[in-house]
C-alpha positions in Angstrom: 17.1 167.9 122.1 20.2 168.0 120.7 23.2 168.2 122.9 26.8 168.7 121.4 29.2 165.7 121.8 31.7 166.5 124.5 35.8 166.5 123.8 38.3 165.4 126.0 38.7 169.2 127.0 35.5 170.6 128.7 34.3 173.7 127.0 31.8 176.3 126.8 30.3 175.1 123.6 30.4 171.4 124.2 28.1 171.6 127.0 25.2 174.1 125.0 22.1 172.3 124.2 21.4 173.5 120.5 18.6 171.8 118.4 20.4 173.3 115.2 23.7 171.8 116.1 25.2 175.2 116.0 24.0 176.0 112.2 23.1 179.5 111.4 20.9 180.2 108.2 19.9 183.5 106.9 18.0 184.6 103.5 17.7 188.0 102.5 15.6 189.3 99.5 16.1 192.9 98.6 14.6 194.7 95.3 13.3 197.9 93.9 11.2 199.4 91.2 10.8 202.5 89.6 9.2 203.7 86.3 8.4 206.9 84.5 6.6 207.6 81.0 9.8 207.0 79.4 12.0 204.7 81.7 11.7 202.0 84.2 14.0 200.1 86.0 14.0 197.4 88.5 16.3 195.6 90.8 16.2 192.0 92.3 18.9 190.8 95.2 18.6 187.6 96.8 21.1 185.7 99.0 21.7 183.2 101.3 23.9 182.5 104.0 24.9 179.5 106.3 27.6 179.1 109.0 28.7 177.0 111.7 31.0 177.7 114.7 32.5 175.1 117.1 35.3 175.0 119.2 37.6 173.8 116.6 36.2 174.8 113.1 34.3 177.6 111.6 32.5 177.3 108.2 30.7 180.0 106.2 29.0 179.7 102.8 27.0 182.2 101.0 25.4 183.0 97.7 24.0 186.1 96.3 22.7 187.3 93.0 21.8 190.6 91.1 19.5 190.9 88.5 19.3 194.8 87.3 17.1 195.9 84.2 16.9 199.5 82.8 14.3 200.5 79.9 14.4 203.5 78.0 11.9 204.7 75.6 13.8 207.0 72.8 12.5 210.0 71.1 12.1 208.1 67.7 9.9 205.7 69.7 12.1 202.9 70.2 13.1 201.2 73.2 16.7 200.2 74.6 16.7 197.7 77.4 19.8 196.9 79.4 20.1 193.9 81.9 23.0 193.4 83.8 23.2 190.1 85.9 25.8 189.1 88.6 26.1 185.6 90.7 28.6 185.3 93.6 29.4 182.3 95.8 31.9 181.7 98.6 32.8 179.6 101.2 35.2 179.8 103.9 36.7 176.9 106.4 38.8 178.2 109.4 40.6 175.8 111.9 41.3 177.3 115.5 44.8 177.0 116.5 44.7 178.5 120.2 42.3 180.6 121.9 43.0 183.6 119.5 45.1 182.3 116.5 43.4 180.4 113.5 44.3 179.4 109.5 41.6 179.0 106.9 41.0 178.7 103.5 38.6 180.5 100.9 36.9 179.5 97.8 34.9 181.7 95.6 33.4 182.0 92.0 30.9 183.9 90.0 30.4 185.9 87.2 29.5 189.7 86.7 28.4 191.2 83.3 28.8 194.8 84.8 32.9 193.9 85.2 32.6 191.7 81.8 33.4 188.7 83.8 31.8 185.4 82.2 33.4 183.5 85.4 35.7 184.1 88.0 37.4 181.7 90.5 39.6 182.4 93.7 41.2 180.6 96.1 43.4 181.7 99.3 44.9 180.7 102.5 44.7 183.0 105.7 45.8 183.7 109.4 43.6 185.3 111.3 43.9 186.6 114.9 40.8 187.3 117.1 41.1 189.8 120.2 38.3 187.6 121.7 38.6 184.1 122.5 37.6 181.7 120.0 34.7 180.2 122.0 33.1 183.6 122.0 33.1 183.5 118.1 29.6 183.3 117.9 28.6 186.5 120.1 31.6 188.6 119.3 34.8 188.7 117.3 37.2 191.4 116.6 39.5 189.8 113.9 42.9 190.9 111.8 43.1 188.5 109.0 46.0 188.4 106.2 45.6 186.0 103.1 47.6 185.1 100.0 46.1 183.3 96.7 45.2 183.8 93.2 42.1 184.8 91.2 41.1 183.6 87.7 39.1 185.6 85.2 37.4 184.8 82.0 36.1 187.9 80.2 33.1 188.1 77.9 34.7 190.5 75.7 38.5 191.4 75.0 39.7 193.6 77.8 41.7 197.2 77.0 44.8 194.8 77.6 44.0 192.4 74.9 42.8 189.7 77.3 40.3 187.0 77.2 41.0 185.3 80.3 44.0 185.8 83.0 45.0 184.9 86.5 46.2 187.1 89.0 47.9 186.9 92.4 45.6 188.4 95.6 46.8 189.5 98.7 44.2 190.6 101.4 44.3 192.3 104.9 41.1 192.8 106.5 40.1 194.1 109.9 36.5 193.4 111.0 34.3 193.3 114.1 30.9 191.7 114.8 28.9 191.9 117.9 25.3 190.1 118.6 23.3 191.6 121.1 19.7 190.6 122.4 18.3 193.3 120.0 20.5 192.9 116.8 23.8 192.6 115.4 26.4 195.3 114.8 29.4 194.4 112.1 31.5 196.5 110.3 35.0 195.8 108.4 
């Protein structure tokens, strides 16, 4: 059995016995397939997420991928195949400042053939307010978050603006909620 280390301030989380040491892992796999005499398509979407929330820190990381293939047989007998791939990965580290306020940083990267992105990378810093106390973050959250940062793109083909790469400032404002109950999880943003 694992018992979380205690801190100088007694807390709810420090007295929890957790053999996973507050780590939560999620793996998902979605897919679809359809076919007719002259066309077929399939889609494959794996993803994995990991998170850890303690009295002081919240860490999340995830990766997801999509592979989509469409094939068509034309009236002249030729076949056309279209394949689109995308990969996204991100990580976020948040530090609690008080029962309700926290600051964090987020890094992300990936590629998307559909969006003409051979590669992209993003980084930002954020401030977050949670209506519920930080110690309840593993069971329920209602947050408002603002973030500023930058995103860099490298394109596979020249864009309509004549660019092969560019860096853009970004700003995000998010309101999101999550509640974990015995029968499942409700979330939205």
